[in-house]
C-alpha positions in Angstrom: 277.6 -41.1 195.1 274.6 -42.7 196.7 272.5 -40.5 199.0 271.1 -42.3 202.0 268.1 -41.3 204.1 270.2 -39.2 206.5 271.6 -37.2 203.6 268.1 -36.6 202.3 267.1 -35.3 205.6 270.1 -33.0 205.9 269.4 -31.6 202.4 265.8 -31.1 203.3 266.7 -29.2 206.5 269.1 -27.0 204.7 266.5 -26.1 202.1 264.0 -25.4 204.9 266.4 -23.0 206.5 266.8 -21.2 203.2 263.0 -20.9 202.9 263.0 -19.1 206.2 265.7 -16.8 205.0 263.6 -16.0 201.9 260.4 -15.2 203.7 262.3 -13.1 206.3 264.2 -11.1 203.7 264.6 -7.5 204.9 264.9 -6.1 201.4 261.3 -4.8 201.0 261.1 -4.9 197.2 262.5 -8.4 197.1 260.4 -9.6 200.0 257.2 -8.9 198.1 258.1 -10.7 194.9 259.8 -13.6 196.7 256.6 -14.3 198.7 254.5 -14.1 195.5 256.8 -16.6 193.8 256.7 -19.0 196.7 252.9 -18.7 196.8 252.8 -19.7 193.1 255.1 -22.7 193.8 253.1 -23.7 196.8 250.0 -23.8 194.7 251.8 -25.9 192.1 252.8 -28.4 194.7 249.4 -28.4 196.3 247.6 -29.0 192.9 250.0 -31.4 191.3 251.9 -33.0 194.2 255.7 -32.9 194.8 256.5 -35.8 192.5 254.7 -34.2 189.5 256.4 -30.8 189.8 259.7 -30.4 187.9 261.9 -27.7 186.5 264.6 -27.3 183.8 268.0 -26.3 185.0 270.4 -25.0 182.3 272.7 -22.9 184.4 271.3 -19.5 183.3 270.6 -16.8 185.9 266.8 -17.2 185.7 267.1 -21.0 186.1 269.3 -20.5 189.1 266.7 -18.3 190.8 263.9 -20.8 190.0 266.1 -23.7 191.3 266.6 -22.0 194.7 262.9 -20.9 195.0 261.7 -24.4 194.1 264.0 -26.3 196.5 262.9 -23.9 199.3 259.2 -24.1 198.4 259.2 -27.9 198.3 261.0 -28.2 201.6 258.4 -25.9 203.2 255.4 -27.7 201.6 256.6 -31.2 202.6 257.3 -30.0 206.2 254.0 -28.0 206.6 251.9 -31.0 205.3 253.9 -33.7 207.1 254.4 -35.5 203.8 256.5 -38.7 204.2 258.7 -39.4 201.2 262.4 -40.4 201.3 263.7 -38.1 198.6 262.5 -34.7 199.4 264.4 -33.0 196.6 262.5 -31.4 193.6 263.1 -32.9 190.2 265.2 -31.1 187.6 265.9 -31.9 184.0 268.8 -30.8 181.8 268.2 -30.8 178.0 271.6 -30.8 176.2 272.2 -28.5 173.4 274.9 -28.8 170.7 278.0 -26.7 171.2 277.2 -26.0 174.9 279.7 -23.7 176.6 282.0 -25.7 178.8 281.8 -23.2 181.7 278.0 -23.7 181.8 278.3 -27.5 182.0 280.9 -27.0 184.8 278.6 -24.7 186.7 275.7 -27.1 186.4 277.9 -29.9 187.8 279.0 -27.6 190.7 275.4 -26.8 191.6 274.5 -30.5 191.4 277.2 -31.3 194.0 276.7 -28.2 196.2 273.0 -28.5 196.6 272.7 -32.3 195.9 270.3 -31.6 193.1 268.3 -34.3 191.5 269.0 -33.7 187.8 268.0 -36.1 185.0 269.9 -35.4 181.7 268.7 -35.8 178.2 271.0 -35.5 175.2 268.2 -35.4 172.6 267.0 -31.8 173.0 264.0 -30.3 174.8 261.2 -31.7 172.7 262.2 -35.3 172.6 263.7 -35.1 176.1 260.5 -33.8 177.6 258.5 -36.5 175.9 260.9 -39.2 177.2 260.8 -37.7 180.7 257.0 -37.7 180.8 256.9 -41.3 179.5 259.3 -42.3 182.2 257.0 -40.8 184.8 254.0 -42.6 183.2 255.7 -45.9 183.9 255.7 -45.1 187.6 252.2 -43.8 187.7 250.5 -46.2 185.2 249.2 -43.1 183.5 250.0 -42.4 179.8 250.2 -38.7 180.5 250.6 -37.9 184.2 249.5 -34.4 185.2 252.7 -32.5 185.2 253.7 -29.0 186.3 256.8 -27.6 184.6 258.3 -24.7 186.5 260.0 -22.2 184.2 262.2 -19.1 184.4 260.2 -17.2 181.9 260.1 -13.4 182.6 258.2 -10.5 181.1 260.0 -9.3 178.0 261.1 -12.8 177.0 260.0 -13.7 173.4 257.7 -16.5 174.7 256.2 -14.6 177.6 253.3 -13.0 175.7 250.0 -14.3 176.9 251.4 -16.2 179.8 250.4 -16.0 183.4 251.5 -17.7 186.6 249.9 -20.9 185.3 249.6 -21.4 181.6 248.9 -24.7 179.7 251.7 -25.8 177.3 251.4 -24.9 173.7 249.3 -27.3 171.6 252.4 -28.2 169.4 254.2 -29.7 172.4 254.4 -33.5 172.2 253.0 -33.9 175.7 250.6 -31.9 177.8 251.7 -30.1 180.9 251.1 -26.9 182.9 253.7 -24.1 182.7 254.3 -22.5 186.1 256.0 -19.1 186.0 257.0 -17.9 189.5 259.2 -15.1 188.3 257.2 -13.9 185.3 256.9 -10.4 186.7 260.5 -10.1 187.9 262.8 -7.6 186.2 266.4 -8.3 185.1 267.6 -6.2 188.0 265.5 -8.1 190.6 267.0 -11.4 189.4 270.5 -10.1 190.1 269.4 -8.5 193.4 268.1 -11.9 194.5 271.3 -13.7 193.7 273.5 -11.2 195.3 271.3 -10.5 198.4 271.5 -14.2 199.3 275.1 -14.6 198.1 274.2 -17.4 195.6 276.8 -18.6 193.2 276.2 -18.1 189.5 278.0 -19.0 186.3 281.3 -17.0 186.1 280.6 -16.1 182.5 278.3 -13.4 183.7 281.2 -11.6 185.3 283.1 -11.8 182.0 280.4 -9.8 180.2 277.9 -12.4 179.0 274.3 -11.3 179.5 272.8 -14.6 178.4 274.2 -18.1 178.0 273.7 -20.3 174.9 275.8 -22.0 172.3 279.5 -21.2 172.0 278.9 -20.4 168.3 276.3 -17.6 169.0 277.1 -16.3 172.4 279.5 -13.5 172.9 280.5 -11.3 175.9 279.9 -7.6 176.0 283.3 -6.1 177.0 281.6 -3.1 178.6 279.9 -5.4 181.1 283.0 -7.2 182.2 283.6 -7.1 186.0 287.2 -6.2 186.7 287.0 -8.1 189.9 286.5 -11.3 188.0 290.1 -11.1 186.9 291.6 -9.7 190.0 293.2 -12.2 192.4 
């Protein structure tokens, strides 16, 4: 479905309202980390510009938190700085993986429709997909390697979190240069779920079936002790 200028404005206004809900959150522990995350995203938008800030959306809980923070931060940044662009939505990319869980793909589609997300899909994996995405941006900017900020859902304790800060350059082995932006780096597992439930944000139903993380069907199994009985109650 084609989105016209009126739809863009409606999407922008809804995201702006959500931003106001975030900054006025009465949960004291959440309020602090939310404002810190929004400040990091505001810096990314200020330094790189709205069209050069992107995020990956794979349907996982951390990606969901980042998606909502980014759409709110971008709406506020555009509104506060009187930036005139027709499509005020942030850019998201989805890098396909083999043997993806169908429920995850279904959830991504639901979010895309519910929040009118601007998602570009790549079926070639993250390395080649990222390179193709950057090259597509370079055609628009006439720059071989446009300065890009990639917002991630990396958190402390993740295997790749060591040595990272709110802003960390991409590893040298990546095919294209970019700045990693980590707005929820210091968030705990519990704070992620507190955020989603405080703001009544939908998440992939597999989490209620005992899954703690989402990946391939072949290597992702639920933990029966974490199953929420309410998920099966009518």
